[in-house]
N, C-alpha and C positions, 0 to 999 in steps of 0.2 A: 795259864799257855807256856807252848816252851818253843825256843827262838831255833829255828832250821836256814844255814848258809845258804844263800842262793845261788854261791857260785857252786855249791859241793852239790847241789838239786843235778840228779840225771835226765838231759833231755830224752825229751818222746816215752816220757815213763809216767803214769796214771800212778797219786798216792792213792793209802789205804784209806786215809782222812782227807777232810776239807782243809786246805791252806787257805790263811788266812792274811792278806795285806797287812793290818794293824788290829788290833781285838776286835773290829766290829765287821770291818769288810771281808768279804768273802773273795779269794783272789782266782782260786781252782776247789772245784768240787773231785769227786773220787770218778764221777764220768768224762774228765777233760785233761788230758795230759799236759805235761809241762812243756811246750813246744818252745823252740832253740829263740824262736823271735821275741816273743814274751821273755824269755829268762833272758835276751839282751837287751831288753827296753827296761826291765826291772835295773838291773846294773846300771843302765844309762845315766836313769831317775833317781840312780845312788840311793836304790833297796839293795844292801847290805844282808837282812835278815829277813824271813817272815816268818808266820809264825803256826801254831797248831794245836789241838786241845790235848793232843796223843801224840806220841812218837810216831812216825806216819812209815809204812812201809812201802819203797817201789818198786813198781812193776817195769822194768825196762824194756824199750824196742829196740829190734836191730836196725830198723834204717826207717827213716818218713812216709816211705809208703809203706811201710808194716804200721807205723802208728797211724797213720791215716786210716787205713785199713781198720783196725783196732777201734777206732773213735767213732768209723761208720757204725760197725757190730754193735757197739754201746746202746744205740740207737732205741731200741725195743724194746716195748712192753714199760709199765708204770711203773717208776719206781716210788719205792718206801716214800720218799719227802714228797713225792707228788700227792699220793695219798692223804699224808698227814696234814698236808696244806690243805686238800678239800673239803676234810675231815673238818681240821678250824675253821677256814671261810661258814660251814654249815653251822657251827658251833655257836660262834661268833652272831651271826643272824639272828641265832636262835636267843640268846644273851641281849642281844639289844629288841626284838621285839617284845622279852616278858620286861626289861627295864622300862620301854616306852607303854606296855600296857599300865606294869605296876605304879606307874605317877599318874597314868591315864586314872584309875579306880584308887585308887588309893591316896594320892598327892608324897608321893615322897619317891627318896633315887636311893638305891642302896652303897653308896660311896666309897664305901672300901671293898665292896664286890668290883666297882665300875674299875676303881684303880689298879687293882691285882690284875682284869681280865686284860685293861688297857698296855700293865708291862710284860703280857704275856703277847698281847700284841704285837710290842716293837720286839722282842725276842725273836718269836717267830716272822718278824719280817725280817730280819736280818739273817737267820740261818735258814730258811724257805723263799729266801726274796724272788728267787728265777721263776718260781710256781704262784705263789699269790699274786704276782705283777702282772700276770696272766687276764686282767681285769676284765678283758673281752669274753675271756668264755666262762664265765661264772654267772650264773644265775639261778637264785635262788626263789624260783618259782612257789614257793610255799608260806614265803612272809613277803609282806607292804614293802614298795619300791623304796619310800624313806629309808628301809630296815637296810635292806642291800646298799641302798644307794650310800648311806651313812658308814655301813662296816667299809667298802670300797676307796671309800673317800680317807678312811683313817687308815687305811692298809699303805696307801699311797703317801698318804701327810707324814707318815714313821718314815717310809723310805726317803722322803724327801729332805726331813730330818734329819737324816742319818748322811746324806749327800752334802747336806750344808757344816756336816758335824756340830750338829745341837750338843750339847752336855745334857746329862740324863733327864734334870729337871724340866729343862724345856721341851724335850721329847714328850714326856710325860703330859706335859699341858696342853702342849699341840695335841696330840694323837687324840685326849678328852674332848677338847671341842669338838673336832673331827666326827667323834663317834656320836657325840652329842651334838653336832648342827640341824639338823632337822627334829629336834625334840618339840619344838612349835608346833608342828603342821600335827600332830595328834589333836590340839583343839581349833582346827579350823576342818569345814564338811570336807571329805576329804575326794569326791566327785569332780572338786575344781582343780583338783591336781591331776586330773586321768581322761580329761576330754579334750577335744581337737580341736573342737567350738569356741568361736570368740568369747571371749569373757566380757559381761557387765564392767561399766566402771567400779561397781559394788563389789563384785566378784574379783574382779582387778587388787582393788583394794585389800578388802580380806587374804587376799594370796600373801601378797608382800608384808602380810604385817606377823609372819612365821616365824621370822629373826629378831624381831621384839618381842615374840611372844618365850621363845626358847631363851633370851636373855635374861627377863625377866623370873622366867622357872630356875634357873640356874645362878643366878645374884641372891634370890629370894634361901636357895639352897648352902650358899659361902661355898659359892667354887669360885676359885682365883678368880681377881677381877679377868686377865690377860684370856683366862676361860671364856670366858662369858663374852668378852668386849670381841674376844675372833668367833662366836655364834653370830653375836648383832651385826657386824660389818662383811660378812662373809659373801653378800651379795651384793656389797659396791663394788660401782667399777672404776676405772682410774681418771678415765676421762666424768666422771661425778654424774654418770645416768645411772648409775645401779638405785638399790632401794636398802634400806628404808630411809636413811638422811641423805641421801645424794654426795656422799662424801668423793671427795676427787684423792689421786693415787696418795700423795705426802699426807694425808690424815687418816688413814687407812692402816690398822696395826699392822704387821709381819705375819702375823699367824691369820688374821681377816683375808689376807693376799694368796698366803698357803692355798687354806681349805677354797677360797675362790677358785683358782684354779685347779686344785685336784677336784674339787667336786663338780666341775665344770666340764673337766677328761672324761671323769666317771659317767656323769652325766653320757658321753656321748657315746659310749662303748659300751650302753647298758641298752637293752630295749626296754622299750615304754609302751602302753596298751594301745596307742597311735602311733607308731614308728618304730624302726626297725633298729637296731643300733649298728655303730661303723667297725670298722678293724681298727687297732692302735694307732697303725699309720695315719690314715683319714682324721681320725680323733685328734691326732696332734698338729697336724695342718688347721683341722679347723680353728681351734685354738688360738696359731701363728696368726691367724689371718684375724683377728682383732688386737691383734699384741696393738697397744699402746692404749688402745680404747677401752675397752674390758680391760686386759689384763695388762700387770706390770713385766715387763719385760725381765728387767731378771728374772723374777719369777717364771718366766717361761725358758729360761737358760735353767734353770734349776731342774722342771720337768722334763726335760731333753737330757739331762747328764743323766737323771735320773731312771729314765725311760730308754734312751737313746733314741738316735732316727729311725730303728725299724725294733716299734714296743716289742715284747714278747706277745705272741700270739696273729705278728701281722704276716701274712700270703706275699713271697715274694719271687717271681721269677729271674733265672741265673742269663747270663748272654749266650750259653750255649742252650736255653728252652726249658731247662731242666725246671722245676718247681719246687720249693719248697716254705716249711713256716717257721720263726724263728722261736727259739725253742729257747735261747741262752742269753745274754748280752752282755756289751763291757763297758764299762763309760771312760776308758782308757782307749776304746779301741771301737768307738759310736758307731759306725759305718761297716763293722766285720762282727757281724752276732756267729753265733751258732746255729747252723740250722736244722731240720727236722727233715731232711727230702721225704718228698711226698712222689712224683715223679721225674724217671727219668728226662734226656732229653728229645727220647722219640714219646715222651707219656706212656709209658708203663708203669706201672703202679710197683711202689717199694712195699712188698708185705710186713718187710720188718721196721721202715719207721727207719734208715740211718742217719746218724748225725753226721753233720760236715760242719769242720771250720773255715769259715771265710778269714782270707789274708789278705792283705794289700799286694804282693807276689804275686795271687794265682793266677793264670791265663782265665778261669770262668770266674767273673765276678757279678755279684747282683745286679741286676739292670733294672728293674724297679718293684714296687709292692705293686699288689692286684687291686684291681676296683672291688666294691661290692656284688656288682652283679657278675663279675668274672672269678670270686670266691664261690657266689651259688651256684653257678655253672658247673665251678670244680666239685665242689664238693657230691655233684651227684653223678661224678663219673667215680667217686672215690667205693671200693667194695665193700658191703657192709662186713665186719666183721664179729 
């Protein structure tokens, strides 16, 4: 990568290349301009240089109003990165489905293929983060729930490990454990996971066995102990009410705690046969309710730093009555995401889906996230294109 002086970067300008804060963290994509407020914060935080893979070409704009208008106009259409993220999610689901089936039928796992796929997953999560973390929108209708849940959890844990600045080998181990954390489910009658009826004590016992079965599978195939242990412990709760061993927080591995929180969030924002999914903001609040009970408070903070207050895909109402959906977040400014605007203050539909960067000093601020009923009603008002 090449270094770029922050002081010399033009204000209110779009870069032709992604701009990185360090080797891993994308600060700006080509769709978002360098605004004076961000440049000021970088200088204040003593970031003298940022990075880019190739030398960027900056397109400067004459005024703040022009920069804001250009930002809005760039919101239309589906970007190449978004298409790539969608295709990768489907590809990863197909891979996990094949991996689970291969073990069930042949009692084997292709370790090298899994490692290569996990490496690609980690890289894609870095370069396509703003699209892959829109987890509430990803529904793989052609694969089993355990497959899509494994994929979503692996994507989220990869992003969380990046937030924690894990070294490469720890990111690999964590993402591998997350990708395989439900492999034990294939040895349990599937109907037990997809019913809304009360389970018998024997059925409950069978369901709670899947982390143990997954642990045994991975241990028998000589996966790292930390990977197998994370699979075993990802359903433990901080207060000792989880399973299979009823461990308390101080006895549960860090990987196990991370997968516990990531898996719970992904489950909350995913559809099940017996219930609908939550939006990202509601899913976050649902987990926070169990802070210190089911989930480690420190791990919840990592989730919050990774997804921010308004996760990607959250519908929000602004103080002027307009409505948008979160399309990009920034952990440095968790309350001020980029919004893809849907309706203006008079509820007129934006056909071009303009983008709006929210800022602390704006006259119009985010008022609140919409609840599920409001979102469903709102979707009925969106014209079919």
